[in-house]
C-alpha positions in Angstrom: 13.1 10.1 63.5 10.9 10.7 60.4 11.6 14.5 60.1 15.3 14.4 60.3 16.7 17.8 59.1 19.1 16.0 56.9 16.2 14.5 54.9 14.8 18.0 54.1 14.7 18.7 50.3 15.4 22.4 50.7 18.0 24.6 52.3 17.4 25.9 55.8 16.8 29.5 54.7 15.6 28.8 51.1 13.6 31.8 49.7 11.2 29.9 47.4 10.0 26.4 48.3 8.1 24.6 45.6 6.0 21.5 46.2 5.4 19.8 42.8 5.0 16.3 41.5 7.0 15.3 38.5 5.3 15.8 35.2 2.3 17.5 36.8 1.4 21.2 36.5 -0.1 21.6 40.0 2.2 23.2 42.6 2.4 25.0 45.9 4.9 27.9 46.1 6.0 29.2 49.5 7.9 32.5 49.6 10.3 32.9 52.5 11.2 36.6 52.0 15.0 37.2 52.3 15.3 33.7 53.8 14.3 35.1 57.2 12.6 31.9 58.4 14.3 28.6 59.1 12.4 26.0 56.9 12.4 22.3 56.2 10.6 20.6 53.3 9.8 16.9 53.0 8.3 14.7 50.3 6.1 12.4 52.5 4.0 10.2 50.2 6.1 7.4 48.8 9.4 8.8 50.2 9.4 9.1 53.9 6.0 7.5 54.4 5.3 4.2 52.6 2.3 2.0 52.6 0.2 4.5 54.6 -2.2 7.1 53.5 -0.7 10.6 53.7 -0.3 13.9 51.9 2.4 14.6 49.3 4.5 17.2 51.1 5.2 18.8 54.5 6.7 22.3 54.8 7.9 23.4 58.2 8.5 27.0 59.3 10.7 26.2 62.3 11.0 29.8 63.3 7.2 30.4 63.6 6.4 26.7 64.5 4.0 26.3 61.6 3.5 23.0 59.7 2.0 23.1 56.2 0.6 19.8 55.0 0.3 20.0 51.2 -1.7 17.7 48.9 -1.6 18.0 45.2 -4.8 16.4 43.8 -6.6 15.8 40.6 -10.2 16.5 41.5 -11.0 14.3 44.6 -10.8 16.9 47.3 -12.6 14.6 49.8 -9.7 12.2 49.5 -7.2 15.0 49.9 -8.7 15.9 53.3 -8.2 12.4 54.7 -4.6 12.3 53.4 -3.8 15.7 55.1 -5.3 14.5 58.4 -3.5 11.1 58.2 -0.1 12.9 57.6 -0.8 15.1 60.6 -1.3 12.0 62.8 1.9 10.4 61.5 4.0 13.5 62.2 2.3 14.7 65.3 4.7 13.3 67.8 7.6 15.2 66.2 5.8 18.5 65.8 4.7 19.3 69.4 3.9 23.0 69.6 3.5 23.5 65.8 0.2 24.9 64.4 -1.1 22.8 61.4 -2.0 24.4 58.1 -3.7 22.4 55.3 -3.2 23.2 51.6 -4.9 21.5 48.7 -3.9 22.2 45.1 -6.3 20.5 42.8 -6.6 20.4 39.0 -10.3 20.9 39.3 -11.7 22.4 42.6 -15.3 22.1 43.5 -17.3 25.2 43.8 -18.0 26.7 47.2 -21.4 25.0 47.3 -20.2 21.6 46.2 -17.1 21.1 48.5 -17.4 17.6 50.1 -18.6 17.3 53.7 -15.1 16.3 54.9 -13.7 19.6 53.6 -16.5 21.7 55.0 -16.1 20.0 58.4 -12.4 20.6 58.5 -12.9 24.2 57.4 -15.4 24.9 60.2 -13.0 23.4 62.7 -9.8 25.3 61.6 -10.9 28.3 59.6 -10.1 29.9 56.2 -6.5 30.8 57.1 -5.5 27.3 58.0 -7.3 25.4 55.2 -6.9 26.7 51.6 -7.8 24.9 48.4 -6.8 26.4 45.0 -6.8 25.3 41.4 -3.4 24.5 39.8 -1.2 26.9 41.8 -1.2 28.2 45.4 1.4 30.8 46.2 1.7 32.2 49.7 4.2 34.2 51.7 5.4 32.4 54.9 4.8 34.4 58.1 
Protein backbone atom coordinates (compact mmCIF):
# COMPACT_ATOMS: atom_id res chain seq x y z
CA UNK A 1 0.00 0.00 0.00
CA UNK A 2 1.67 3.20 -1.23
CA UNK A 3 -0.40 5.62 0.88
CA UNK A 4 -0.10 3.92 4.25
CA UNK A 5 -1.19 6.39 6.98
CA UNK A 6 2.01 5.53 8.87
CA UNK A 7 4.05 7.04 6.01
CA UNK A 8 2.30 10.41 6.26
CA UNK A 9 4.67 13.27 7.04
CA UNK A 10 2.06 15.22 9.04
CA UNK A 11 -0.17 14.62 12.03
CA UNK A 12 -3.77 13.48 11.35
CA UNK A 13 -5.27 16.85 12.37
CA UNK A 14 -2.32 19.15 11.68
CA UNK A 15 -3.39 22.79 11.26
CA UNK A 16 -0.74 23.95 8.77
CA UNK A 17 0.67 21.57 6.19
CA UNK A 18 3.65 22.86 4.20
CA UNK A 19 4.92 21.26 1.00
CA UNK A 20 8.43 22.56 0.37
CA UNK A 21 11.64 21.24 -1.14
CA UNK A 22 14.81 21.62 0.87
CA UNK A 23 16.77 24.77 0.05
CA UNK A 24 14.06 26.10 -2.29
CA UNK A 25 11.76 29.05 -1.58
CA UNK A 26 8.71 27.68 -3.40
CA UNK A 27 6.00 26.27 -1.14
CA UNK A 28 2.38 25.22 -0.87
CA UNK A 29 0.69 25.97 2.48
CA UNK A 30 -2.59 24.29 3.36
CA UNK A 31 -4.51 25.63 6.36
CA UNK A 32 -6.64 23.15 8.28
CA UNK A 33 -8.57 25.52 10.56
CA UNK A 34 -8.68 24.19 14.13
CA UNK A 35 -7.55 20.79 12.83
CA UNK A 36 -11.12 20.00 11.84
CA UNK A 37 -10.21 17.77 8.90
CA UNK A 38 -8.34 14.49 9.01
CA UNK A 39 -5.33 14.92 6.72
CA UNK A 40 -2.40 12.94 5.37
CA UNK A 41 0.65 14.35 3.58
CA UNK A 42 3.16 12.43 1.45
CA UNK A 43 6.39 13.26 -0.32
CA UNK A 44 5.96 11.27 -3.52
CA UNK A 45 8.80 12.04 -5.93
CA UNK A 46 11.97 10.27 -4.83
CA UNK A 47 10.44 9.01 -1.58
CA UNK A 48 7.36 6.84 -2.11
CA UNK A 49 7.66 6.85 -5.91
CA UNK A 50 11.04 6.10 -7.42
CA UNK A 51 12.02 5.82 -11.09
CA UNK A 52 8.64 7.05 -12.30
CA UNK A 53 7.52 10.50 -13.25
CA UNK A 54 5.27 12.04 -10.59
CA UNK A 55 4.64 15.24 -8.68
CA UNK A 56 6.44 16.23 -5.50
CA UNK A 57 3.69 15.96 -2.87
CA UNK A 58 0.22 14.58 -2.23
CA UNK A 59 -2.03 16.07 0.43
CA UNK A 60 -5.20 14.18 1.36
CA UNK A 61 -8.22 15.62 3.12
CA UNK A 62 -9.73 12.31 4.22
CA UNK A 63 -12.76 14.02 5.77
CA UNK A 64 -13.85 15.66 2.49
CA UNK A 65 -12.28 13.04 0.18
CA UNK A 66 -10.06 15.55 -1.62
CA UNK A 67 -6.63 14.75 -3.06
CA UNK A 68 -4.26 17.66 -3.73
CA UNK A 69 -1.44 16.82 -6.13
CA UNK A 70 1.31 19.42 -5.64
CA UNK A 71 4.24 20.15 -7.94
CA UNK A 72 6.94 22.67 -7.05
CA UNK A 73 8.53 23.75 -10.31
CA UNK A 74 11.10 26.16 -11.66
CA UNK A 75 9.55 27.47 -14.84
CA UNK A 76 8.48 24.44 -16.92
CA UNK A 77 4.75 24.37 -16.22
CA UNK A 78 4.14 21.97 -19.13
CA UNK A 79 6.33 19.37 -17.40
CA UNK A 80 4.48 20.00 -14.12
CA UNK A 81 1.16 19.04 -15.71
CA UNK A 82 2.46 15.66 -16.88
CA UNK A 83 3.95 15.00 -13.42
CA UNK A 84 0.61 15.80 -11.72
CA UNK A 85 -1.34 13.51 -14.05
CA UNK A 86 1.23 10.73 -13.71
CA UNK A 87 0.99 10.86 -9.90
CA UNK A 88 -2.78 10.73 -10.14
CA UNK A 89 -2.55 7.53 -12.20
CA UNK A 90 -0.10 5.98 -9.73
CA UNK A 91 -2.34 6.73 -6.71
CA UNK A 92 -5.73 6.26 -8.36
CA UNK A 93 -6.46 2.75 -7.09
CA UNK A 94 -6.02 3.85 -3.45
CA UNK A 95 -8.11 7.00 -3.80
CA UNK A 96 -11.44 5.76 -5.07
CA UNK A 97 -14.08 8.39 -4.35
CA UNK A 98 -11.59 11.26 -3.93
CA UNK A 99 -11.80 14.39 -6.08
CA UNK A 100 -8.45 15.43 -7.55
CA UNK A 101 -7.07 18.95 -7.23
CA UNK A 102 -3.90 20.08 -8.98
CA UNK A 103 -1.49 22.67 -7.59
CA UNK A 104 1.61 24.10 -9.28
CA UNK A 105 3.93 26.47 -7.47
CA UNK A 106 6.49 27.80 -9.93
CA UNK A 107 9.39 30.20 -9.57
CA UNK A 108 8.30 31.86 -12.80
CA UNK A 109 4.76 31.31 -14.02
CA UNK A 110 3.81 32.01 -17.59
CA UNK A 111 1.29 34.75 -18.25
CA UNK A 112 -2.33 33.78 -18.86
CA UNK A 113 -1.73 34.07 -22.62
CA UNK A 114 1.43 31.94 -22.64
CA UNK A 115 0.43 28.97 -20.49
CA UNK A 116 1.38 25.76 -22.32
CA UNK A 117 -1.28 23.77 -24.16
CA UNK A 118 -1.12 20.93 -21.61
CA UNK A 119 -2.04 23.38 -18.83
CA UNK A 120 -4.87 24.98 -20.84
CA UNK A 121 -6.26 21.54 -21.73
CA UNK A 122 -6.29 20.40 -18.10
CA UNK A 123 -7.80 23.73 -17.02
CA UNK A 124 -10.65 23.41 -19.52
CA UNK A 125 -11.29 19.85 -18.31
CA UNK A 126 -11.27 20.47 -14.53
CA UNK A 127 -11.86 24.21 -14.04
CA UNK A 128 -10.17 27.01 -12.09
CA UNK A 129 -10.96 25.67 -8.62
CA UNK A 130 -9.29 22.33 -9.24
CA UNK A 131 -6.20 23.61 -11.10
CA UNK A 132 -4.23 26.51 -9.64
CA UNK A 133 -0.79 27.79 -10.57
CA UNK A 134 0.95 30.45 -8.47
CA UNK A 135 4.40 31.99 -8.27
CA UNK A 136 6.58 31.14 -5.24
CA UNK A 137 3.82 30.56 -2.64
CA UNK A 138 0.31 29.15 -2.80
CA UNK A 139 -1.67 29.29 0.43
CA UNK A 140 -5.17 27.92 0.70
CA UNK A 141 -7.66 26.91 3.36
CA UNK A 142 -8.81 23.31 3.17
CA UNK A 143 -12.51 22.80 2.85
